[in-house]
Structures are given as C-alpha cells and as structure tokens.
N, C-alpha and C positions, 0 to 999 in steps of 0.2 A: 369736250376738248376737240381741237382741230385734228385732221387726219395726220397720223405720224407722230402726234404728241405722246409723251409717256403717260401712262395711266396715273391718276392722282394717288397720292400716298395718304392714307388715313392714319390716325394715331395707332401705333402698334398695339395689338392685342395678342396675348399668348395663345398659341395653338394648342389644342387639346392633345395630351399625351395618353396613349392607350396603355393597356395593361403590361406590355412588354417593356418594362422600365430600363432594360439593359441597352436599348437603342438610343443613340444620340446622333444628331446630325442637323444640317441646316434646314432640311424639309420638316423637321420636328420643332424647330425654334423660330422660324420665320413666319409671320402672319401672312395670310393670303395676299394682302395688298403688296407686300414686298416681294413675294414670289412672282406676282404678275409683273412687277418691275424687273425682276431677274430675267424673265422670259423676253420682255420687250428689249432689254439691253442686249441679251444674247443674240437676238435676231438682227440687231444693228451691227454687232461685232463680227458675227460669223462670216460674212462675205470677205472679210479681210484675213481670215485664218485659212491656210491651205486645207483643202478638203481631207487630205490624208491625216491631218492633225486633229480632225474633229471626232475621231474615234479612238484616240490614244492620249494619255495624259503624260506629258514630259515637261521638264523644266523650262524648255524654250517656249512651249505653248502657254504654260502657266504665266511666264513673264509677260508674254504678249497680251494676255487677257488682263493682267494687272495694269499694264500701261494704258490699255484702252479704257479700263474702268476709271483710272485716275484722270484721264482726259475728259471723260463724261462728267466726273465730279467737278472738275475745274470749269466746265462749260455750264454747270448748273442743271444738267439733264437728270441727275439723280441726287437725292438727298437722303442718305441713310443714317439713322440714329447711330452714334458711335458704339453703343453697346451691341449693336447687331451688324456692324460693318464686317467683322470677320466671317460671320455666318453667311452674309450676303455674298461676299467675294467667293467663298467656297462653293456656294450654290451656283454662282455664275460659271465657275470653272467646270463644275460637274455638268452643267447644262450644255456647255460648248464642247467639252472633250468626251462626254459620255452620255448617259441617258437620264440626266437630271435627278429627280428624287429617288429613282430606282437604284442609283449607284450605292447608296447606303446599304440596301438590302442585298444587292448582287455581290457585294464585298464580304458579306457574312457567310462563312462556309457552313454554319449550323442551320441555315435556312435552306429547305429543299424545294419550296414552291412559293411563288408570289402571285397574288390574285388582286388585281386592281379593278374594283367594281364601279369606279367613278372618282371624281376629284376629291371626295370626302370620305372614301371608304376603301381601305386596303387591308387585306389579310395575308398572313404568311403561315406556312407550315414549318414547324420547328420541333424536332424530336417526335414526329408523328402527330403532334397536336396543332390544330388550326386556331389562330388567335388574331384578333384585329389589332392593327398597329397604326398609330396616328401619323402616318406619312401623308403629307399634303401635296396636292397639285393645285395650281392656280385656278383652273377650271377645266372643262371637258376639252377645250381647244388645246390646252397644255398637254393632255394625254395624247391627243391626236398628233401633236408635234413630235412627241417621243416615238409614237408608232411609226411615223414617216422616217425618223432617223434609223429605226430598226430595219424597215423593209427596203429602203432605197438602195443600200449597197448590194442587196440581193437581186436587184432588177425587178422587184415586184411593186404592184400598185395597190393602194388601199384608198378607195374613194367611195362616193355614193353609188356608183355603178358596181363596184366590187368592194362591198363593206366588210368582207371577212378574208382572213389570210392566215396561213401558217408560216413561220419564219424561224430563223436561228440567230442567236447572238454570236459575236465573234468567238466566245469561249465554248460554243457548242450547245448552250442552253436552248431548249425548245420553247417557242413563243406562239401563242394563238391570240389574234386580235379581232375585235368586232367594233365597228363604229356605226353611228346612225346611217340609214334608218333601221337597220336590224337591231342595233343596241338602243333600246327605247329610252333608257335613263342616262345616255351619254356613253362615250367611248369606254371600252374595258379591254383589259389584256390579262393573260395568264402566262406565267413563265415557269416551266419545269426546269430547274437549274441543273446544269451539268456538273457532276462531281469532278473536282480536280484530281482527287485520288480515287480511282475506281475501286468499288467493293471487291473483296476477294472471298473465297469460300471460308477462309479463317474468320473474316469479319462477320459473315452470316452466322457462323457457329457461336462466336462471341456474343452477338446480339440475341441469341436464342431463337433464330429463325429455323434451325434444324439441328440435328445431333451429328457428331463426327461419323457415326455409322451410316446415317442417311447421306452425308456428304460423300463418303467413299463409294457408296452404292451409285450415286448419280455420276460420279467420275467414271465408274466402270461402265455405266450405260452409254455415256458419250463416247468413250474410247472404243467401245464395242460396236459403235455405229448404229445404235438404236434411233429410230425416228421419234422425236420428243416434241410435245406441245406444252408450252407453259401457259396455264390458264389462270385468270384472275380478274377481279374487278378493277375499276378505275383507281389509279394511284395505289395499287397494291404492291408494286415493285416488280412487275413482270419484266420490264426491260433490263433492270439491274440484274435480276436472276438469269435472264437469257444471256447477258454479257458474262456472268460468272460461269455458266455452263459452257459457253463458247471457249472459255479459257482452257478447258480440258482437251480440246481438239489437238491432236499431235501436230507439231510444227511443220512437218513435211507435206501436209495436205493443202490442196488448193481450195480456198474458201471464197464464195461469192455472197456478200451480204446485200440485202435489198430492204430499203426502208422508205417510209413516206417522208420522214425528216431524220437525217442521220443522227443516231444517238449511240449506236454500238461502237465500242472501242476495243478491237482485238489486237493482241500483242504478237500474233503469229506473223511471219514474214510474207507468206504467200496469200494475200487477201486482196480481193477486188471489191470496192465499195460502190454501190449504186443507189441513187436516190431518185424518187419519182419527181416528175416535173409537171407543174400545173401551168396552164396558159396564163400569161401575165396581161396580155392585151388581146382584143378581138382579132381572130385570125391566127393566133399563136397555136402551135401544136401542143398536145398533152402526151406525156409518157406516164402511164399508170403502173402501179405495182404489178398488175397482171402482165403488162408488156415486158417488164423487166424480168419476171419469172420465166416467161417463155424464152426470152433472149439468153438468160443464164444457162438454160439447158444446152445452148450451142457453145458455151464457153469452157467445156470440159471440167466442170467443177467436181471436186470430191465431196464437198458439202455445200448445201444452199441454206442460208439463214435468212428468213424473212422476219423483219422486226415485228410485224403484226399483220394478220390477215383480217380484212374487214369486208371483203366482197367476193366476186367471182374468182379471184386469184386462188381461193381455197382449193378449187378443183385442180388447177394447174400444179399447186404445191403437192397435193396428194398424189397426182400422177407422177410427179418427179420422185416422190418418196418410194413409189411402187415400181419404178422403172430404172433401178440401178443407182439412184442417188441416195443411198442409205446414209443414216447419220445426220439427216437434215433436222433443223430446229426452227420453230416459229412460236408466236404467242397469239392468244385470242382472248377477247373479253367474255368471260362467263364466270359464274359464281361457284359452281361445283363441277366435278368431272362429268357427271351425268348431263348437266346443262351444256357442257362443252360439246358433247356429241350432238345434242339437239341444235346448238348454235351453228356447228359445222355443217349440218344437214341444210340449214337455212341458207348459209352462205353459198353452198354448192348450187342450190336451186337458183341463186341470183346470177349464176354464171351465164345463163342464157342457153346452156346445153340441156336439152330435155332428157332427163334420166329418171327411170322409175326409182322410187324411194328405197326399195330393197336393194337395188344396184348401188345406190349411194352409200347405204349402210355397209354393204360388203366391202366397198372401196375404203371406207373409214376404218373398218376392223382389220383389213389386210395391210393398210399403209402405216398406221400409227402403232407404235409399241408402248409408249409411256406418256401419261399425263402428269404433269407436276402442277398441283393447285396451290397458288399463292393467295394469301388473304391479308388484308389490313384489318386488324381486330379493333374492338371498341376503344381500347386504351391507346390506340395509335401504333401499337407494335405490328410488325409484319412477320408472318410465319408461313412456312410450307405446311399446309394442313392435310394434304393428301399427296402421296406418290402412288399412282394408280396404273396398273397394267391393263392394257386392252387385251381381251381374251378372244372373243369370236362373236358370231351371230347365233343367237338362240331364238328360233322363231322369227319374230320381227324386231327383236331387241338386240342392241349391241351390249354384250356383257363385259363387265370389268371387275377387277378385284383390287383392293388396297394392299400395297406392299408395306407402306408405312402410313400412319395418320396421326393427327393431333387431337387429343381428347381434352376438351375444356372442362375444368373441374370447379371453377368458381371465380371469385374476385376478392382481392385483398388489397386495401389501401389504394384503390383505383387501378390496380394492375390485375390483368387476367392471369389466373393460375391454371396450369394444365400439364400434360405430359405427352411426349411422343412415344407411340407404341408401334410395334410391328403389326401387320394385318393378319398374321397367322398362316400365311401361304408363301411357299417358296415360288418365286416367279418362274413362269414357263420358259422364259428365255435364258434361264440360268446357264445352260450349256454354252451359249454365245459368250457369256461373261467369262466362263472358264477358258475358252479358246484364247481370249485376250489376257489371260493371266490373273483373273479375279475369281478366287475360289472362296466364297463366304461360308462360314460355319452355319449349320442348320439353326443353332440357337439364335442367330441374328434375326430370324424371321418368326420366332415363336412369341406369341403374346404372353404377358405376365401370368394371366390366369391359366393358360395352357401349361406354362412352365411349372406353376404351383401344382397342377394335377399330376404332372409327370413326376414331381418330387415326392408325392404322397405314396406311402407303401401300399402294395396291392392287398386288399382285405383278404383275398384267398390265401396269401402268404401267412397272414396273422392266424387264420384258422388252423393252418398246419402246425 
C-alpha cells in the first residue's frame, strides 16, 4: 500500500479471550486488523482534537470523534463490519481520549497491577492472583504509541537513546516502561494502580493482614515517634502499609515526604511532598532521593518519610533519625528483618562514605527502633509477618526480637492458614509508649504456650 494509506482489513477473526471472563471491551472483541485500523484513524483524527481533550473523555470530545469517524466512513477510508462498528468506535474514542486498550483495565478498581509483556500478552493482578487476560494491542508500535501518551505530559522522553522510564498516570498510578533495544521482544509496560480509596488500618484488619492488638501497637509506636522501617519483597504492599502508618502521625506535625515516584497520600494538613527528578535530555540536571533527604533536613521537619531507600540515601536517612528527627519512616526491599539489616548495611556502603562495618552496625542499631515485615504469601494474601524490635549490638551482630509474628500452620482450599502470636517479650521502649498514653497489659505480649504454663497449677502446691 502507498504511504499514508490505511492498512488493509482482513476478514474479522475472533480474538482469544483469556481466563478472566468477567472482562469485556473493544480490545477483547476486535481482531488485530481492525485494531490497526483504529490506531491509523486515531493518528489522523488527533491533530484536530485540542491537546487538553486527549487525556479526558467528555461528551464534546466523543461527539467530535464520532463526526470524524462518520466522515472517514463516507470517504471510504474505513469499512467496518456492522456487527463490530460499536466496538470499533469505542476503541477509537479510548485511543484518542485515553490510553487505548489499557482503559478497560484502568477502569476496573479490582485490578491492582497491569503487566503488558508485548502486543499479545497482558497480565493483571486481581485479588492477589496474577492471571493472563486477552487484551490485544495491534503491534509493538501500538504499545510504544501508548507509552508516548503516558510520558509526554510529564516532559519525559522514551526513545532508543533512553529506552526506559518511570512515570505516573493522571490518577497517580505508577508506570514503568521499557522499549527496544532493551526490551528484546518488543515494548512492555507495568502499571501499579493507585487506589482511589486509600487503605485504612481497619481495612488491613478486615483483610487479615494483622490483628487489632497489632494495629493498636503500631499506632502507639508511630505516635510515640519511634523510627520505623517497613520491610518487604516486591509487590508485598510496603507502600500501602507505609501510607497507613503515616496516617497515625498527629495532625499538628510538619511532615516531609520524599519519593522516587509520588505514591503516598497523607491526609494531614502540614505536608510537603517532594519527588526525585531524573534528567530528561542530555545536559538536564538530576535531583536524587539523597539530594532531597539532605535538603529536607533544612526544612525544619518533625517527620521525614522516604518512600523507599535504594542507595546511599540510607546513610542520610539514618543520620536524620539519629539527630533529632525521631518518628521518621521509610521502606526497604528485603524478605526478613535479619535480611533488612544486611541490606541496609549494603546500601550504606553504597553511599561513598568509607565507614567501618562495626560503625555502620552501631548506627543501624541506635537509629532504628522497629522493623515491620510485610509479605505477599503464596495464596496472594498480604500479611505483616513480623513486628520486630531492634535491640543492640552483640559482638558483631545486630540483635533483634519479635514483638509479634505470624506462624503459618498449613493450607486449606488454596488458602494459607496460620495465626498471629506475640513474641513473648515486652518491648524495651515500652516506657516511651506509656509517656504518650499507651499502657498495654502484659498479657498482650505473652505467647499462648507461655500463657498455658502460667495457668497450670504449681506441682509443689499439689504436693502440699
């Protein structure tokens, strides 16, 4: 075909529908040939649509797209089978006013993550389970077109020189994109969706992520200005938990949040939000998390919250915790509280400041009060599996003790069964909690087996 001519339309063939049968939409019902025609027509119509209308769907824009579509039909530029005309027009509107085939998934509040591995393979996470869904893209170029729609309003570039980028959707959802040459099998993107209704501590209790006693204990720790690290693996719910814990901070305190991509949503009135800036073009300046942490210390914060530490900023965060900025919070990628300590040591060594390992460990032990370990279990559920107190240095080892932990007991009907139990030790910072009005009974920290022994009669009494 000549340049600029529409791609030929083959006889329609039904697109495969994956296992999630509850999904319906044009990207599931249109064959790839018609999707290619949708993209071609959208690119012709878009220049006549005001740029501000290309990211929102309203009646005026819909009417304009319908009129342009009818004009294309009358001129013989498109020939859509009557049975698929409605789906074609809907796909065209989504392509111009939104993010094409992704709109179906973005509008479903039950989906927490979207993973596009190429034009023929899309996965979603729903209810903690990952499943493939038959959402189609015309080809890899179609995905790259959607990627450009995502990054352009943010002033970022994605091209062969800069084939990777992080971005945000207008609703706050976090996006990572990779295109060739780094993406070997074609463009891919991953979207961590932003919840419209933020989780609350009551939600976490209802979902079985922790008990009411654990929730009250965490509230006491935040209010009492303990330095807390949320630890967990990828997609374990660290950011959501960090957001919930931040909600316990009293309203009168000045809070500075620092993130690579803004996800935290605090309700307190006195909040300054900062986001790292990556260079978009050669010669652009970069503002790193570490730069923002250093700058935050000059902003007279009562609390500093770093979304996640991944590098040398770990040292600056610990120094802030240890020099008057108590009650700070952050998260880190690690699978156990013990791994968290090792991971933190590694990140501090990446800071470029040459410190002996024993000094680093002393800094960790003196700065951090509590580790909250979050995990995504095999059945897709997310739970707080450890609330761990940092104790001290014993020899060359940072010692810790569990205040609460989750004991897995088995599996039933595909669901993991277990129980939350106290660690058997009253935390050493208990007096700090009492100063702030939280006086927990000793029974709250006694393990069930300890309680059973306490309830048994003394054999010496029986002999008498």
